[in-house]
C-alpha positions in Angstrom: 6.9 -4.9 -3.2 9.7 -6.0 -5.9 9.6 -7.5 -9.6 11.5 -10.0 -10.5 14.9 -9.2 -11.0 16.5 -9.2 -14.4 18.6 -12.4 -15.3 22.3 -11.1 -16.4 24.6 -10.8 -14.4 23.2 -12.8 -12.1 19.9 -13.8 -10.7 19.5 -14.6 -7.2 18.2 -18.0 -6.2 14.8 -17.9 -5.1 13.7 -15.2 -6.6 9.7 -14.7 -7.0 7.4 -13.1 -9.6 5.4 -11.0 -7.2 3.3 -10.0 -10.4 1.9 -13.4 -10.6 2.3 -14.2 -7.3 -0.5 -11.6 -6.6 -2.7 -12.3 -9.5 -3.2 -15.8 -8.5 -3.8 -15.1 -4.9 -7.3 -16.9 -4.2 -8.7 -13.8 -2.3 -10.5 -10.7 -4.2 -8.2 -8.0 -4.3 -8.1 -4.8 -5.7 -5.2 -1.5 -5.4 -6.3 1.6 -5.9 -4.2 5.1 -6.3 -5.4 7.9 -4.1 -7.5 9.0 -7.1 -9.2 6.1 -6.6 -7.7 4.5 -10.0 -7.1 0.7 -10.4 -3.3 -0.3 -10.3 -3.6 -3.9 -10.1 -6.8 -6.7 -9.3 -6.5 -10.0 -8.7 -7.2 -13.2 -10.9 -9.6 -14.1 -8.6 -11.0 -10.4 -8.6 -11.5 -10.6 -12.5 -13.2 -13.4 -12.2 -15.8 -12.6 -9.4 -16.2 -8.9 -11.6 -16.8 -10.6 -14.8 -14.1 -8.4 -15.9 -10.8 -8.4 -17.9 -7.1 -7.0 -16.8 -6.7 -4.7 -19.4 -10.3 -3.5 -19.1 -9.7 -2.3 -15.6 -6.0 -1.3 -14.7 -5.6 2.2 -14.8 -9.5 3.4 -14.7 -11.6 5.2 -12.2 -13.0 2.6 -9.9 -16.8 3.6 -10.3 -16.2 4.1 -14.1 -16.0 0.4 -14.4 -18.0 -0.6 -11.7 -20.8 1.8 -11.7 -24.3 1.4 -10.2 -27.2 -0.8 -11.5 -29.3 2.0 -13.8 -32.2 -0.5 -14.0 -32.4 -0.7 -9.9 -33.5 2.8 -8.6 -32.2 1.8 -4.8 -28.8 1.3 -5.9 -26.2 2.8 -3.2 -23.2 1.1 -3.8 -21.0 3.5 -5.2 -22.1 6.3 -3.0 -21.7 3.6 0.2 -18.5 2.9 -1.5 -17.0 6.4 -1.8 -17.8 7.1 1.5 -15.8 4.3 2.6 -12.8 5.2 0.6 -12.9 8.7 1.6 -13.0 7.6 5.3 -9.9 5.9 4.4 -8.2 8.9 2.9 -9.3 11.4 5.4 -8.3 8.8 8.5 -5.6 6.5 7.2 -7.4 3.8 9.1 -8.8 0.7 7.9 -12.5 0.7 7.0 -14.4 -2.6 7.1 -18.2 -2.0 5.6 -21.4 -3.7 5.9 -22.7 -6.2 3.3 -23.9 -4.1 0.1 -25.4 -4.9 -2.7 -23.6 -4.1 -5.7 -24.4 -5.8 -8.8 -22.0 -6.6 -11.8 -22.2 -5.5 -15.1 -22.3 -8.2 -17.8 -19.4 -8.7 -20.0 -22.1 -8.9 -23.3 -23.4 -5.5 -22.1 -27.4 -7.2 -21.6 -27.6 -5.9 -17.9 -26.1 -6.3 -14.5 -26.3 -9.4 -12.3 -27.3 -9.2 -8.6 -24.4 -9.4 -6.3 -23.6 -9.5 -2.7 -20.4 -7.7 -1.1 -18.2 -7.5 2.2 -15.7 -5.0 1.6 -12.6 -4.1 3.7 -10.7 -1.0 2.9 -7.1 -0.9 4.0 -4.9 2.2 3.7 -1.2 1.6 2.6 0.8 4.4 3.9 4.2 5.4 2.6 7.5 6.1 4.4 6.3 10.1 4.9 3.5 8.5 6.4 1.1 10.1 3.5 -1.4 7.7 1.8 0.3 5.6 -0.8 -2.5 3.4 -2.2 -5.5 1.3 -0.7 -6.0 -2.3 -0.7 -9.8 -2.4 -1.5 -10.6 -6.5 -0.4 -13.9 -8.1 -0.8 -15.8 -11.4 0.0 -18.1 -12.2 -2.5 -21.1 -13.0 -0.1 -23.2 -13.6 -3.2 -24.3 -17.3 -2.9 -23.8 -16.6 1.4 -26.7 -14.2 1.0 -28.9 -16.5 -1.4 -28.3 -19.4 1.0 -29.3 -17.4 3.9 -32.5 -16.4 2.1 -33.1 -19.9 1.0 -32.8 -20.8 4.7 -35.5 -17.8 5.9 -37.9 -18.7 3.1 -37.3 -22.2 4.1 -38.0 -20.8 7.8 -41.2 -19.4 6.8 -43.0 -22.0 4.7 -42.2 -24.4 8.0 -44.4 -22.1 10.1 -47.2 -22.3 7.4 -47.4 -26.0 6.2 -45.7 -29.0 7.7 -44.1 -30.2 4.0 -42.0 -27.4 3.9 -39.8 -29.1 6.3 -38.7 -31.8 4.5 -38.1 -29.0 1.8 -35.7 -27.2 3.9 -34.3 -30.8 5.3 -33.0 -31.6 2.0 -31.7 -28.1 1.1 -29.7 -28.3 4.5 -28.4 -31.7 4.4 -27.1 -31.6 0.6 -25.2 -28.5 1.0 -21.2 -28.7 1.4 -21.1 -25.8 4.0 -21.5 -26.0 7.8 -25.5 -25.4 8.4 -26.4 -25.2 12.1 -28.9 -23.8 14.3 -28.9 -22.7 17.9 -31.3 -21.3 20.2 -30.2 -17.6 22.0 -28.7 -19.4 25.1 -26.3 -21.0 22.7 -28.0 -24.5 22.6 -27.6 -26.1 19.0 -30.8 -27.7 17.7 -29.9 -28.6 14.0 -26.9 -29.9 12.6 -26.3 -30.9 8.4 -24.0 -33.4 7.4 -21.9 -30.4 6.0 -21.4 -29.1 9.7 -20.7 -33.4 10.6 -17.7 -33.3 7.8 -16.3 -29.9 9.0 -16.2 -30.5 12.6 -16.2 -34.5 13.3 -19.2 -34.3 15.7 -22.4 -36.3 14.4 -25.7 -34.8 14.6 -26.5 -37.1 17.6 -23.4 -36.0 19.4 -24.0 -32.3 18.6 -27.5 -31.6 19.2 -28.4 -30.3 22.4 -25.1 -29.5 23.6 -23.8 -26.4 23.7 -21.9 -23.8 20.4 -19.2 -23.1 23.0 -18.1 -26.7 22.7 -16.7 -25.5 18.7 -14.3 -22.4 20.7 -11.1 -22.9 21.0 -9.6 -21.6 24.4 -8.8 -18.4 23.5 -12.1 -17.6 21.8 -14.5 -18.4 25.1 -16.6 -14.9 24.6 -17.4 -14.7 21.0 -19.6 -17.0 20.5 -21.8 -15.3 23.0 -21.5 -11.5 21.7 -22.2 -13.2 18.6 -25.7 -14.2 19.7 -25.8 -11.2 21.4 -26.0 -9.1 17.7 -27.9 -11.5 16.6 -30.7 -11.1 19.5 -30.9 -7.6 18.5 -31.8 -8.8 14.9 -28.3 -8.1 13.4 -27.3 -10.0 10.4 -23.4 -11.0 10.7 -22.0 -11.9 7.4 -18.5 -13.7 6.2 -17.4 -13.1 9.5 -13.9 -15.2 10.1 -12.6 -17.0 13.0 -11.5 -20.2 14.2 -13.2 -23.6 14.9 -12.6 -26.2 17.5 -13.5 -29.5 15.6 -13.4 -32.8 17.6 -10.0 -34.3 16.8 -8.4 -31.5 17.5 -8.0 -29.5 14.7 -8.6 -25.8 14.1 -10.2 -24.7 10.8 -10.6 -21.5 9.8 -14.1 -20.8 8.9 -15.9 -18.0 7.1 -19.6 -17.6 8.6 -22.9 -15.8 7.9 -25.2 -15.6 11.0 -28.7 -14.7 10.4 -31.4 -14.6 12.8 -34.4 -17.0 12.9 -38.2 -15.2 13.9 -41.0 -17.0 14.9 -44.3 -16.1 14.0 -44.6 -13.0 15.7 -41.5 -11.6 14.3 -39.2 -12.4 17.7 -35.7 -13.5 17.3 -35.8 -16.8 19.0 -32.5 -18.4 17.6 -29.5 -17.9 15.1 -28.9 -19.8 11.8 -25.4 -20.0 10.8 -23.8 -20.8 7.4 -20.1 -21.7 7.7 -17.1 -22.3 5.0 -13.7 -24.2 5.6 -11.5 -21.1 4.3 -8.0 -23.2 6.2 -6.3 -23.3 2.2 -6.8 -19.5 1.7 -5.7 -18.7 5.1 -2.6 -20.9 4.5 -1.6 -19.1 1.3 -2.1 -15.7 3.0 0.2 -17.4 5.8 2.7 -18.5 2.7 2.5 -15.4 0.9 3.2 -13.2 4.3 6.4 -15.4 4.8 7.1 -14.9 1.1 7.3 -11.2 1.3 9.5 -11.9 4.8 12.0 -13.7 2.8 12.0 -11.3 -0.4 12.1 -8.4 1.8 15.4 -10.3 3.6 16.8 -11.1 0.1 16.4 -7.3 -1.0 18.4 -6.2 1.7 21.3 -8.3 1.1 21.5 -8.6 -2.7 25.2 -7.9 -3.9 23.5 -5.4 -6.1 22.3 -2.1 -5.6 18.7 -1.7 -5.5 16.4 1.6 -5.4 13.4 1.7 -5.8 11.4 4.8 -7.0 7.5 5.8 -7.3 5.8 8.0 -9.7 4.8 11.5 -8.7 1.1 12.1 -10.3 2.5 13.8 -13.6 4.7 10.7 -14.4 7.2 12.8 -14.8 9.9 13.1 -12.1 10.3 10.2 -9.3 10.7 9.9 -5.7 12.9 7.3 -3.9 11.0 5.0 -1.6 13.4 2.4 -1.5 17.4 1.5 -0.7 18.9 -1.6 -0.2 22.2 -2.2 1.8 24.4 -2.6 -1.0 22.8 0.9 -2.4 24.1 2.4 0.8 27.5 1.2 0.5 27.8 2.2 -3.6 27.0 5.4 -2.7 28.1 6.2 0.4 24.9 7.8 2.0 22.3 5.8 4.3 18.4 5.4 3.4 17.3 8.1 5.8 19.7 10.8 3.7 18.1 9.7 0.5 14.6 8.7 1.1 11.9 10.7 -0.5 14.2 12.5 -2.7 13.8 13.1 -6.5 15.9 11.2 -9.2 18.3 15.0 -9.6 18.4 15.5 -6.2 19.6 12.0 -5.8 21.6 12.4 -9.0 22.4 15.7 -10.3 23.4 17.2 -13.5 23.5 15.6 -16.8 23.8 12.2 -15.5 20.2 12.7 -13.3 18.7 13.8 -16.4 19.4 10.9 -18.3 18.4 8.4 -15.5 15.1 10.7 -15.1 14.9 10.5 -19.2 15.6 6.6 -18.9 13.0 6.5 -15.8 10.1 8.0 -17.6 10.4 5.9 -20.6 10.1 2.7 -18.8 7.4 4.1 -16.5 5.5 5.1 -20.0 6.1 1.7 -22.0 6.2 -0.8 -18.9 9.2 -2.5 -21.2 12.4 -2.7 -18.8 15.7 -1.3 -20.0 19.2 -1.5 -19.6 20.5 1.8 -18.8 24.7 2.7 -18.0 24.4 5.7 -16.5 28.3 7.3 -15.1 27.4 9.5 -11.8 29.2 12.8 -11.0 30.6 13.9 -7.7 29.8 17.5 -6.2 32.8 18.8 -7.9 31.2 17.6 -11.7 34.0 14.8 -11.8 33.3 11.1 -13.0 32.6 9.7 -9.5 31.2 6.2 -10.8 29.5 4.4 -12.9 26.6 1.9 -12.8 25.4 -0.8 -14.7 21.6 -0.1 -14.6 18.8 -2.2 -15.0 15.3 -0.3 -15.1 11.8 -2.2 -14.7 8.4 -1.3 -13.7 6.8 -3.1 -10.8 3.2 -4.6 -10.2 2.2 -1.8 -8.3 3.8 0.8 -10.5 6.8 1.7 -8.6 10.6 1.5 -11.1 13.4 -0.6 -9.5 16.7 0.5 -10.6 18.9 -2.5 -9.9 22.8 -1.6 -10.5 26.6 -2.7 -10.3 29.2 -0.5 -9.3 31.4 -0.5 -12.9 33.7 2.2 -11.6 37.1 0.6 -12.1 36.7 -0.5 -15.7 34.1 2.2 -17.1 36.5 5.1 -15.5 39.4 4.2 -18.2 37.8 3.1 -20.8 35.3 6.8 -20.5 39.2 8.8 -20.5 39.9 7.1 -23.8 36.4 7.6 -25.4 36.0 10.9 -24.6 39.0 12.4 -25.2 38.9 10.9 -28.9 35.1 11.2 -29.9 33.1 13.7 -27.5 32.6 17.1 -26.8 34.1 17.6 -23.1 31.5 20.3 -22.0 28.3 18.8 -23.5 29.4 15.1 -23.8 27.8 15.3 -27.3 29.9 13.5 -30.0 32.5 15.7 -31.4 33.9 16.6 -35.1 35.5 13.0 -35.3 32.7 11.3 -34.2 30.4 13.2 -36.3 32.3 12.4 -39.4 32.7 8.7 -38.8 28.9 8.7 -38.6 28.3 10.5 -41.3 30.1 8.1 -43.6 28.9 5.2 -42.4 25.0 6.3 -43.1 26.0 7.3 -46.4 27.4 3.7 -47.1 24.1 2.7 -45.4 22.1 5.4 -47.6 24.0 4.6 -51.1 23.4 0.8 -50.3 19.5 1.1 -49.9 19.0 3.9 -52.0 17.5 5.9 -49.4 18.2 9.4 -48.2 19.3 11.2 -45.4 20.4 14.8 -44.0 22.5 16.7 -42.3 21.7 20.3 -40.2 24.2 22.7 -39.4 22.7 24.8 -36.2 24.6 27.7 -34.8 23.2 30.0 -32.3 22.2 33.2 -32.7 22.1 35.3 -29.1 25.1 33.2 -27.4 27.7 35.8 -27.5 26.0 37.9 -25.3 25.5 35.5 -22.8 29.3 34.8 -22.5 29.8 38.6 -22.0 27.0 39.8 -19.6 27.0 36.7 -17.6 30.0 34.5 -18.1 31.3 31.9 -19.2 30.1 29.5 -16.5 26.5 30.4 -17.6 27.5 30.1 -21.3 28.3 26.5 -20.4 25.7 25.7 -19.1 23.4 27.3 -21.4 25.4 25.0 -24.2 24.9 22.1 -22.0 21.0 22.7 -21.6 21.0 23.3 -25.9 22.4 19.9 -25.9 19.7 18.4 -24.3 16.9 20.3 -25.8 18.2 19.4 -29.2 18.5 15.7 -28.3 14.9 15.6 -27.0 14.3 16.5 -30.4 15.9 13.7 -32.0 15.3 9.8 -32.7 17.5 7.4 -31.0 19.4 6.9 -34.4 19.9 10.3 -34.7 23.4 12.1 -33.7 23.6 15.5 -32.7 27.2 16.7 -32.1 29.1 19.9 -31.1 31.6 21.2 -33.4 32.7 24.4 -32.6 31.6 27.0 -29.6 28.0 27.2 -30.3 28.0 25.9 -33.4 26.2 21.7 -33.4 26.0 19.5 -36.6 22.8 17.4 -36.6 22.7 14.0 -38.5 19.3 12.5 -40.0 20.5 8.9 -41.1 17.2 7.9 -42.4 14.6 10.5 -44.0 11.6 9.9 -46.2 11.7 13.3 -47.7 13.2 16.9 -47.5 10.0 17.8 -45.7 10.7 15.6 -43.4 14.5 17.1 -42.6 12.7 20.4 -42.4 10.2 19.6 -40.1 13.0 17.8 -37.5 15.0 21.4 -37.9 11.7 23.2 -37.2 11.5 21.3 -34.0 15.0 22.3 -33.1 14.3 25.6 -33.7 11.4 25.7 -31.7 12.8 24.2 -28.9 15.8 26.5 -28.8 13.4 29.2 -29.2 12.4 28.7 -25.7 13.4 30.5 -22.7 16.2 29.6 -20.8 16.4 29.9 -16.8 19.9 30.6 -16.4 21.6 32.4 -13.5 18.0 33.4 -11.7 17.6 35.1 -15.4 15.5 34.4 -18.5 17.3 34.3 -21.2 15.8 33.5 -25.2 19.0 33.0 -28.1 17.3 31.3 -31.3 19.1 29.5 -34.0 20.0 30.0 -37.5 19.5 26.3 -39.2 20.9 25.0 -42.9 19.6 22.0 -44.1 21.1 19.7 -46.9 20.1 15.7 -47.8 21.9 13.0 -49.7 21.3 12.7 -52.7 20.4 16.1 -53.5 22.9 18.1 -52.2 25.8 15.8 -52.4 27.2 12.3 -51.8 29.9 12.8 -49.7 30.2 14.0 -46.5 32.6 17.6 -47.4 29.4 18.0 -49.8 26.9 17.8 -47.4 29.1 19.5 -45.1 30.0 22.3 -47.3 26.1 23.0 -48.2 24.1 22.7 -45.0 26.9 25.6 -44.0 25.8 27.9 -46.8 22.2 27.5 -45.8 22.6 28.2 -42.0 24.8 31.2 -43.3 21.9 32.5 -45.5 19.8 31.7 -42.8 21.6 34.2 -40.6 22.0 36.7 -43.2 18.2 36.8 -44.4 16.9 37.7 -40.2 18.2 34.9 -38.5 16.2 32.2 -36.1 15.0 30.3 -39.4 15.7 27.4 -41.0 16.8 27.1 -44.8 17.3 24.2 -47.1 20.5 24.0 -49.3 
């Protein structure tokens, strides 16, 4: 399911907010991941269970909805868990019998008695594996209570004549259709609610077969229901269609219970029916809307790729690819479906997109993420203006347009002037400009900044033993690790073969600058996997800070460089302050 598309550059007409639409469904729905954590809940479900969305989303189902500890007979958790396990194993829907499953009161004072009719539905991914479970329930508490009221009234009818008046008053005042019939299907009672729902007066209905309410295509349904009741079964919240006098076909939800005589024998059936036509219309409208949105998705002028997070949230699997994306990527949906981010977009660019997806998945905040794409030869093959957003069920949508023509020329100029061709890091020219700008800002705001000179300790042996290709790969990996250690406002530049400079434009103290340097040192001291070998290099880092070690770019660079050489002379793989 797609979330709303971003506004720029052009929002499709008629776009639908699926999050809002799902939340406002009149039915009681939960969406569970395969680990039975709650992914989504409708407003109706939250109201029915006296919970708040922020208190349930992301939590385990049975942590949020435990059994009533004051009820030693409570078995709701056990029964629901068994049903969900059947869905997980069989990948088939599992309808449960009516369950008593009490709801914890928000003030913590106890539990409220509730009865539910659950239906658990598997949702499969493109690979046939279980993607999530839709837990749909109908709150039949009121119907259960009404049914028990009717049973109690019937009992009182057998005991005393005056019970008949109370029973009749309750039946007639109900807004639901309440009727009873013999086991042969002949109607023996008919309330005002039944008159309003089906259009027949009591005089017209009583004595006639209940089959008159059956549409032609449901001719055997009533006899089958009566056969179940005759066996003593209680049919809860059975959804069907009935035929009214004026030809209408109202959708109803019916609860049918056995009527017993004084000897405990089943002699008839009592039915409580509620008109759910409006809810059914809403469901049909939702299905139609989803079909329209799918058609819109396939025909958008922008490419759309949908990713689903793996359980650890560190990588993402492609689960959706529209026609425009196929055209832009020159790849069919079948070729890329199920692949991970860096399998679809290899190399440094894939890593950048992967990191952006991780950020959006963790924060939930949409972001613009322009990305350049490289072909198999490593050359830039195209540019995408990416908009990444998180959908209501946790998937991530990457919506993009091809900006190749205008971006290629811009990138060529930018790369030549300001960026290192191998690592993509800023070069010495761009670094100098940023240091000078940071100094102006620091002087104006009486703030502090720091410059770190980083020199790799054992880089030359890698080049000599494994070749320059592996050495280049190592430099790229070093660049990635260093960038991960820094804030977005910081700069890491490559200024020589294995020499890097880091600009921290805002630091609170020298201790903060040293902490960043130690973080980089730790990252670079971890093994690299290169050409099937494990390589360890380490680094020597010198730190200079403004204003203590200079008020110009030249002085800061000189003092940081001197500190770095002191680190090398004192044993390498360490940090020294100027």
